[in-house]
C-alpha positions as a printed NumPy array, in Angstrom:
array([[-29.513, -54.631,  46.927],
       [-29.343, -51.715,  44.413],
       [-26.093, -50.391,  42.996],
       [-24.98 , -47.137,  44.493],
       [-24.889, -44.339,  41.928],
       [-22.56 , -41.456,  42.286],
       [-25.32 , -38.924,  42.594],
       [-27.199, -40.97 ,  45.192],
       [-26.735, -40.145,  48.8  ],
       [-24.901, -42.901,  50.612],
       [-27.056, -45.143,  52.689],
       [-26.026, -45.969,  56.199],
       [-26.507, -49.686,  56.116],
       [-24.674, -50.451,  52.854],
       [-22.594, -53.586,  53.077],
       [-19.471, -53.755,  51.001],
       [-17.967, -57.094,  50.027],
       [-14.906, -57.951,  52.005],
       [-13.448, -60.48 ,  49.602],
       [ -9.697, -60.406,  50.035],
       [ -8.954, -62.986,  47.41 ],
       [ -7.528, -60.407,  45.007],
       [ -5.729, -58.268,  47.569],
       [ -4.111, -58.726,  50.899],
       [ -3.695, -56.569,  53.953],
       [  0.017, -57.159,  54.136],
       [  2.463, -55.158,  52.218],
       [  4.599, -56.925,  49.68 ],
       [  7.996, -55.888,  48.517],
       [  8.158, -55.135,  44.817],
       [ 11.201, -55.883,  42.757],
       [ 12.346, -52.263,  42.838],
       [ 12.464, -51.736,  46.521],
       [  9.045, -50.081,  46.706],
       [  6.297, -51.282,  48.914],
       [  2.844, -52.062,  47.56 ],
       [ -0.167, -50.46 ,  49.191],
       [ -2.42 , -52.531,  51.347],
       [ -5.678, -53.47 ,  49.652],
       [ -8.866, -51.807,  50.786],
       [-12.442, -52.833,  50.55 ],
       [-14.182, -52.446,  47.2  ],
       [-16.759, -49.617,  46.85 ],
       [-18.637, -49.564,  43.481],
       [-19.302, -45.794,  43.507],
       [-15.708, -45.167,  44.4  ],
       [-14.644, -47.483,  41.548],
       [-16.815, -45.587,  39.053],
       [-15.431, -42.283,  40.294],
       [-11.889, -43.619,  40.03 ],
       [-12.614, -44.887,  36.523],
       [-13.993, -41.471,  35.522],
       [-10.923, -39.744,  36.975],
       [ -8.672, -42.257,  35.202],
       [-10.473, -41.665,  31.881],
       [-10.117, -37.898,  32.342],
       [ -6.439, -38.174,  33.136],
       [ -5.904, -40.549,  30.216],
       [ -7.666, -38.112,  27.875],
       [ -5.56 , -35.268,  29.234],
       [ -2.336, -37.227,  28.734],
       [ -3.394, -38.177,  25.179],
       [ -4.244, -34.545,  24.461],
       [ -0.855, -33.428,  25.719],
       [  0.807, -36.051,  23.507],
       [ -1.159, -34.814,  20.473],
       [ -0.452, -31.158,  21.283],
       [  2.878, -30.823,  19.346],
       [  1.295, -32.275,  16.203],
       [ -1.759, -30.007,  16.547],
       [  0.459, -26.979,  17.053],
       [  2.534, -27.874,  13.998],
       [ -0.577, -28.209,  11.871],
       [ -1.978, -24.934,  13.205],
       [  1.327, -23.169,  12.662],
       [  1.334, -24.595,   9.152],
       [ -2.197, -23.224,   8.651],
       [ -1.134, -19.86 ,  10.056],
       [  1.841, -19.919,   7.671],
       [ -0.447, -20.654,   4.732],
       [ -2.84 , -17.917,   5.854],
       [  0.05 , -15.489,   6.271],
       [  1.364, -16.387,   2.829],
       [ -2.057, -15.832,   1.273],
       [ -2.496, -12.541,   3.173],
       [  0.987, -11.481,   2.061],
       [  0.12 , -12.364,  -1.54 ],
       [ -3.099, -10.346,  -1.252],
       [ -1.261,  -7.364,   0.239],
       [  1.448,  -7.609,  -2.401],
       [ -1.166,  -7.728,  -5.169],
       [ -2.955,  -4.72 ,  -3.662],
       [  0.343,  -2.823,  -3.416],
       [  1.228,  -3.668,  -7.033],
       [ -2.224,  -2.548,  -8.152],
       [ -1.913,   0.714,  -6.195],
       [  1.577,   1.329,  -7.635],
       [  0.288,   0.676, -11.172],
       [ -2.605,   3.072, -10.593],
       [ -0.247,   5.749,  -9.264],
       [  2.112,   5.215, -12.19 ],
       [ -0.756,   5.525, -14.68 ],
       [ -2.035,   8.667, -12.924],
       [  1.462,  10.178, -13.02 ],
       [  1.814,   9.316, -16.702],
       [ -1.55 ,  10.915, -17.509],
       [ -0.583,  13.99 , -15.474],
       [  2.746,  14.299, -17.307],
       [  1.041,  13.965, -20.672],
       [ -1.456,  16.661, -19.724],
       [  1.387,  18.872, -18.509],
       [  3.285,  18.297, -21.758],
       [  0.16 ,  19.192, -23.757],
       [ -0.308,  22.378, -21.711],
       [  3.364,  23.29 , -22.153],
       [  3.143,  22.697, -25.889],
       [  0.01 ,  24.845, -26.117],
       [  1.661,  27.584, -24.052],
       [  4.853,  27.567, -26.128],
       [  2.806,  27.551, -29.301],
       [  0.768,  30.513, -28.066],
       [  3.933,  32.255, -26.851],
       [  5.56 ,  31.63 , -30.236],
       [  2.503,  33.037, -31.99 ],
       [  2.498,  36.09 , -29.707],
       [  6.238,  36.519, -30.2  ],
       [  5.84 ,  36.19 , -33.957],
       [  3.082,  38.775, -34.04 ],
       [  5.103,  41.144, -31.854],
       [  8.111,  40.687, -34.093],
       [  6.013,  41.485, -37.149],
       [  4.643,  44.583, -35.429],
       [  8.162,  45.666, -34.435],
       [  9.392,  45.093, -37.992],
       [  6.57 ,  47.227, -39.352],
       [  7.291,  49.981, -36.83 ],
       [ 11.011,  49.79 , -37.573],
       [ 10.364,  49.891, -41.328],
       [  8.112,  52.916, -40.842],
       [ 10.806,  54.695, -38.818],
       [ 13.51 ,  53.774, -41.336],
       [ 11.279,  55.075, -44.15 ],
       [ 10.642,  58.234, -42.173],
       [ 14.371,  58.706, -41.51 ],
       [ 15.147,  58.111, -45.194],
       [ 12.57 ,  60.691, -46.099],
       [ 14.038,  63.185, -43.657],
       [ 17.579,  62.411, -44.898],
       [ 16.544,  62.901, -48.534],
       [ 14.8  ,  66.132, -47.643],
       [ 17.883,  67.307, -45.751],
       [ 20.175,  66.398, -48.647],
       [ 17.827,  68.135, -51.041],
       [ 17.879,  71.266, -48.851],
       [ 21.687,  71.163, -48.697],
       [ 21.984,  70.802, -52.444],
       [ 19.662,  73.788, -52.742],
       [ 21.759,  75.864, -50.273],
       [ 25.126,  74.885, -51.724],
       [ 25.157,  77.409, -54.504],
       [ 23.444,  80.074, -52.423],
       [ 25.379,  79.763, -49.135],
       [ 28.457,  77.471, -49.325],
       [ 29.687,  78.413, -45.845],
       [ 26.451,  77.271, -44.262],
       [ 26.725,  73.889, -46.06 ],
       [ 30.266,  73.44 , -44.662],
       [ 29.125,  74.263, -41.118],
       [ 26.173,  71.832, -41.299],
       [ 28.445,  69.061, -42.653],
       [ 31.091,  69.697, -39.965],
       [ 28.525,  69.719, -37.138],
       [ 26.888,  66.543, -38.49 ],
       [ 30.313,  64.848, -38.653],
       [ 31.149,  66.018, -35.116],
       [ 27.795,  64.729, -33.791],
       [ 28.263,  61.421, -35.624],
       [ 31.803,  61.076, -34.141],
       [ 30.527,  61.677, -30.587],
       [ 27.718,  59.145, -31.06 ],
       [ 30.104,  56.504, -32.45 ],
       [ 32.603,  57.087, -29.649],
       [ 29.886,  56.643, -26.991],
       [ 28.55 ,  53.55 , -28.736],
       [ 32.001,  51.94 , -28.919],
       [ 32.637,  52.795, -25.273],
       [ 29.416,  51.023, -24.183],
       [ 30.143,  47.922, -26.294],
       [ 33.467,  46.955, -24.972]])
């Protein structure tokens, strides 16, 4: 008779061996107070199915036993990956900071150059203005000297002709100079 395969449909006239040499129908007491199950007839397809279930359960139990070790190794790998990612991010941040520092340094140097050029140009403009003001002031001083000499010459010419007029001009010039000095001293302090 052919062996029954799990995928085969059960036949109706299959005879199963009824050898009870290995098992008995009676229940025996075990040493722990538990009762043993009564033996049943042997079915090859049922045995194969039970073996497959047993293998599956055994694999599952072994997998569960290996699980802590697998998790530790994976956590270790994640830690190594995180450390390498952190190192990469840190390197990128250091590079970015160095680039920003270099850009700031270049910007400050350019700003210093512009400031130096501006102050140099301002100094040149100031120097040229000062020279122009000195020339204008010298021209005015020369003009005032000329006018003063001309006025003194006129007074010396009038002195013998009209002495009273010379006294009046001198007195009015002294009075005007006194008023100007008094106003100047009042504004200073």
